[in-house]
Each structure stands twice: as C-alpha cells, then as structure tokens.
DRENVO-683702 format. One line per field, with one value per atom (N, C-alpha, C): x, y, z; residue in three letters; atom name. Coordinates in steps of 0.02 Angstrom, whole numbers, plus 50000, padded with zeros to 5 digits. Layout:
<pts>
east: (X	...)
north: (Y	...)
up: (Z	...)
aa: (ALA	...)
at: (CA	...)
</pts>
This chain:
<pts>
east: (55260	55309	55272	55298	55264	55258	55205	55194	55221	55250	55272	55342	55378	55442	55435	55452	55444	55510	55550	55613	55638	55662	55694	55673	55717	55703	55734	55701	55727	55720	55769	55765	55720	55687	55643	55683	55656	55689	55733	55754	55799	55765	55701	55666	55651	55665	55649	55708	55764	55824	55811	55831	55819	55866	55924	55971	55954	55905	55883	55929	55982	56031	56004	55962	55938	55863	55826	55753	55728	55673	55643	55628	55600	55586	55649	55704	55767	55793	55788	55811	55768	55702	55658	55671	55677	55691	55755	55807	55872	55866	55831	55821	55787	55734	55698	55742	55780	55825	55876	55910	55963	55935	55880	55852	55824	55796	55772	55831	55884	55944	55972	55978	56006	55960	55895	55850	55856	55862	55872	55936	55989	56051	56039	56000	55985	55945	55900	55862	55909	55952	55997	56052	56081	56141	56128	56073	56063	55998	55962	55902	55842	55843	55785	55724	55664	55604	55596	55575	55562	55500	55492	55432	55401	55335	55299	55287	55293	55279	55334	55312	55358	55372	55433	55451	55422	55421	55396	55335	55288	55232	55256	55219	55237	55220	55264	55252	55262	55247	55251	55211	55197	55162	55210	55214	55256	55212	55240	55203	55250	55230	55269	55246	55294	55279	55293	55241	55247	55258	55243	55252	55262	55275	55289	55229	55169	55109	55105	55116	55115	55173	55231	55288	55273	55243	55225	55173	55125	55075	55107	55154	55189	55231	55266	55306	55262	55205	55159	55134	55119	55097	55151	55213	55269	55279	55276	55286	55231	55170	55114	55103	55134	55122	55135	55192	55204	55152	55124	55075	55007	54999	54937	54940	54997	55007	54955	54933	54884	54817	54805	54743	54750	54810	54824	54798	54764	54737	54792	54853	54909	54941	54921	54948	54915	54953	54924	54896	54917	54893	54834	54813	54758	54692	54650	54583	54536	54501	54454	54397	54374	54316	54252	54198	54135	54110	54125	54101	54138	54199	54239	54215	54178	54154	54104	54075	54024	54049	54113	54141	54156)
north: (54571	54569	54580	54623	54635	54572	54567	54507	54514	54570	54583	54614	54599	54631	54670	54732	54773	54803	54764	54790	54744	54771	54730	54747	54734	54745	54687	54671	54621	54649	54637	54659	54613	54640	54599	54541	54482	54423	54387	54422	54391	54333	54339	54286	54226	54229	54175	54129	54138	54097	54025	53981	53910	53879	53909	53879	53895	53938	53953	53999	54023	54063	54129	54161	54227	54234	54184	54190	54229	54262	54297	54247	54190	54139	54117	54110	54091	54143	54206	54260	54263	54259	54261	54199	54141	54080	54085	54110	54117	54167	54223	54274	54243	54204	54172	54122	54084	54035	54068	54118	54152	54187	54224	54261	54214	54157	54108	54080	54063	54038	54090	54151	54204	54218	54215	54226	54168	54107	54049	54056	54082	54095	54147	54199	54250	54221	54175	54142	54102	54063	54020	54058	54108	54140	54208	54240	54308	54317	54263	54266	54300	54301	54330	54286	54314	54273	54219	54161	54105	54121	54088	54095	54026	54025	53962	53950	53889	53873	53899	53931	53954	54029	54049	54119	54157	54125	54155	54116	54152	54118	54086	54037	54002	54046	54046	54084	54158	54195	54267	54294	54358	54391	54441	54440	54489	54534	54589	54637	54674	54684	54724	54796	54841	54912	54943	54970	54993	55067	55108	55180	55214	55279	55317	55317	55319	55320	55255	55198	55134	55130	55156	55155	55195	55253	55294	55259	55226	55189	55133	55097	55042	55071	55126	55157	55177	55206	55225	55164	55110	55048	55020	55019	54993	55036	55102	55147	55139	55127	55123	55052	55002	54933	54919	54940	54923	54951	55010	55038	55003	54962	54925	54854	54834	54766	54745	54791	54774	54753	54770	54751	54689	54668	54615	54547	54511	54445	54394	54407	54361	54375	54428	54445	54401	54358	54312	54347	54409	54445	54491	54493	54537	54508	54551	54530	54539	54488	54495	54543	54579	54622	54580	54608	54569	54543	54576	54554	54492	54482	54426	54360	54359	54297	54263	54301	54275	54265	54275	54265	54193)
up: (55588	55535	55469	55427	55363	55322	55285	55245	55174	55159	55091	55091	55039	55027	54963	54964	54904	54882	54849	54825	54771	54717	54666	54596	54550	54479	54439	54386	54339	54269	54227	54158	54118	54069	54026	53997	54000	53973	54024	54075	54124	54160	54173	54209	54166	54101	54055	54041	54075	54062	54080	54037	54049	54100	54113	54160	54233	54245	54313	54352	54321	54357	54381	54342	54362	54352	54368	54363	54424	54417	54474	54529	54512	54562	54599	54561	54592	54640	54621	54664	54728	54721	54779	54824	54793	54832	54871	54839	54873	54930	54918	54970	55031	55019	55074	55111	55073	55104	55149	55123	55161	55222	55214	55270	55324	55303	55352	55392	55357	55391	55440	55418	55461	55521	55510	55567	55617	55590	55635	55676	55645	55682	55736	55721	55771	55830	55814	55868	55912	55882	55920	55957	55924	55952	55985	55968	55993	56033	56043	56083	56049	55982	55946	55959	55953	55965	55912	55934	55888	55847	55792	55751	55743	55743	55734	55660	55639	55569	55522	55470	55419	55427	55413	55416	55356	55298	55236	55212	55183	55151	55086	55063	55002	54942	54893	54831	54839	54786	54786	54727	54730	54675	54644	54578	54544	54500	54480	54441	54395	54333	54286	54292	54303	54309	54241	54210	54141	54131	54181	54171	54239	54237	54299	54347	54320	54363	54403	54370	54405	54456	54436	54481	54545	54537	54595	54639	54608	54646	54687	54657	54692	54749	54736	54789	54849	54835	54889	54927	54891	54922	54969	54945	54985	55047	55039	55095	55148	55127	55175	55201	55172	55191	55265	55294	55364	55412	55398	55444	55437	55386	55376	55405	55432	55456	55507	55549	55601	55570	55507	55472	55428	55417	55368	55392	55348	55365	55381	55358	55372	55440	55474	55539	55592	55624	55673	55735	55748	55807	55791	55729	55709	55733	55756	55777	55718	55698	55641	55659	55609	55623	55620	55642	55649	55582	55526	55461	55436	55458	55435	55463	55517	55544	55497	55451	55406	55336	55323	55255	55242)
aa: (UNK	UNK	UNK	UNK	UNK	UNK	UNK	UNK	UNK	UNK	UNK	UNK	UNK	UNK	UNK	UNK	UNK	UNK	UNK	UNK	UNK	UNK	UNK	UNK	UNK	UNK	UNK	UNK	UNK	UNK	UNK	UNK	UNK	UNK	UNK	UNK	UNK	UNK	UNK	UNK	UNK	UNK	UNK	UNK	UNK	UNK	UNK	UNK	UNK	UNK	UNK	UNK	UNK	UNK	UNK	UNK	UNK	UNK	UNK	UNK	UNK	UNK	UNK	UNK	UNK	UNK	UNK	UNK	UNK	UNK	UNK	UNK	UNK	UNK	UNK	UNK	UNK	UNK	UNK	UNK	UNK	UNK	UNK	UNK	UNK	UNK	UNK	UNK	UNK	UNK	UNK	UNK	UNK	UNK	UNK	UNK	UNK	UNK	UNK	UNK	UNK	UNK	UNK	UNK	UNK	UNK	UNK	UNK	UNK	UNK	UNK	UNK	UNK	UNK	UNK	UNK	UNK	UNK	UNK	UNK	UNK	UNK	UNK	UNK	UNK	UNK	UNK	UNK	UNK	UNK	UNK	UNK	UNK	UNK	UNK	UNK	UNK	UNK	UNK	UNK	UNK	UNK	UNK	UNK	UNK	UNK	UNK	UNK	UNK	UNK	UNK	UNK	UNK	UNK	UNK	UNK	UNK	UNK	UNK	UNK	UNK	UNK	UNK	UNK	UNK	UNK	UNK	UNK	UNK	UNK	UNK	UNK	UNK	UNK	UNK	UNK	UNK	UNK	UNK	UNK	UNK	UNK	UNK	UNK	UNK	UNK	UNK	UNK	UNK	UNK	UNK	UNK	UNK	UNK	UNK	UNK	UNK	UNK	UNK	UNK	UNK	UNK	UNK	UNK	UNK	UNK	UNK	UNK	UNK	UNK	UNK	UNK	UNK	UNK	UNK	UNK	UNK	UNK	UNK	UNK	UNK	UNK	UNK	UNK	UNK	UNK	UNK	UNK	UNK	UNK	UNK	UNK	UNK	UNK	UNK	UNK	UNK	UNK	UNK	UNK	UNK	UNK	UNK	UNK	UNK	UNK	UNK	UNK	UNK	UNK	UNK	UNK	UNK	UNK	UNK	UNK	UNK	UNK	UNK	UNK	UNK	UNK	UNK	UNK	UNK	UNK	UNK	UNK	UNK	UNK	UNK	UNK	UNK	UNK	UNK	UNK	UNK	UNK	UNK	UNK	UNK	UNK	UNK	UNK	UNK	UNK	UNK	UNK	UNK	UNK	UNK	UNK	UNK	UNK	UNK	UNK	UNK	UNK	UNK	UNK	UNK	UNK	UNK	UNK	UNK	UNK	UNK	UNK	UNK)
at: (N	CA	C	N	CA	C	N	CA	C	N	CA	C	N	CA	C	N	CA	C	N	CA	C	N	CA	C	N	CA	C	N	CA	C	N	CA	C	N	CA	C	N	CA	C	N	CA	C	N	CA	C	N	CA	C	N	CA	C	N	CA	C	N	CA	C	N	CA	C	N	CA	C	N	CA	C	N	CA	C	N	CA	C	N	CA	C	N	CA	C	N	CA	C	N	CA	C	N	CA	C	N	CA	C	N	CA	C	N	CA	C	N	CA	C	N	CA	C	N	CA	C	N	CA	C	N	CA	C	N	CA	C	N	CA	C	N	CA	C	N	CA	C	N	CA	C	N	CA	C	N	CA	C	N	CA	C	N	CA	C	N	CA	C	N	CA	C	N	CA	C	N	CA	C	N	CA	C	N	CA	C	N	CA	C	N	CA	C	N	CA	C	N	CA	C	N	CA	C	N	CA	C	N	CA	C	N	CA	C	N	CA	C	N	CA	C	N	CA	C	N	CA	C	N	CA	C	N	CA	C	N	CA	C	N	CA	C	N	CA	C	N	CA	C	N	CA	C	N	CA	C	N	CA	C	N	CA	C	N	CA	C	N	CA	C	N	CA	C	N	CA	C	N	CA	C	N	CA	C	N	CA	C	N	CA	C	N	CA	C	N	CA	C	N	CA	C	N	CA	C	N	CA	C	N	CA	C	N	CA	C	N	CA	C	N	CA	C	N	CA	C	N	CA	C	N	CA	C	N	CA	C	N	CA	C	N	CA	C	N	CA	C	N	CA	C	N	CA	C	N	CA	C	N	CA	C	N	CA	C)
</pts>
C-alpha cells in the first residue's frame, strides 16, 4: 500500500483559520478518519484483508508549490511513487538491503 497520498490544494491563508473548519490538518485528519472507517467496513462486510496496527501513519508532510517547475517535479514524484513502494522503508514486506543493517 502506498505510504503517501498526493492530491489536494489549499489557498494561501486557508490553513490559518482559528476555527479549525478548513485547516490542512483538519482536512487530512478527516480524510484519514473517513477512509479508516470505510476500510474497516470493507474488512467486516466484504472480506477485505485486515491490517495490523494503524492504517495511516501519524502526521503528514506538506509542501508549498511556488512555480511550474516545482509543480512538475511534484507531479512526477506522485506518478512514480507507487512503483517505488517495494523500496520504501515503511513497506512491511520490503527486504532491507545489506547496507541498512549497519545504519
């Protein structure tokens, strides 16, 4: 399962609202809550595979995209992310390479 979600935009200042209605953290938190609930329903009602521990990692990383060059770099990263999952340290089925045993 990919360790990252790459979709979404927020307008400048939107994440700074004091009422919490449209903060980036609020949107991400709600997304994680809803998708975890729906996946749990799929496990119970549709026979989807169970997951051990947490479905989502804690926290998230955000980034401000300032120009077309950065936007293109992020798009390429998002497009290539799923094919890199077998190398990701967060993948529980990944086999560490020999150099990682000494880190």
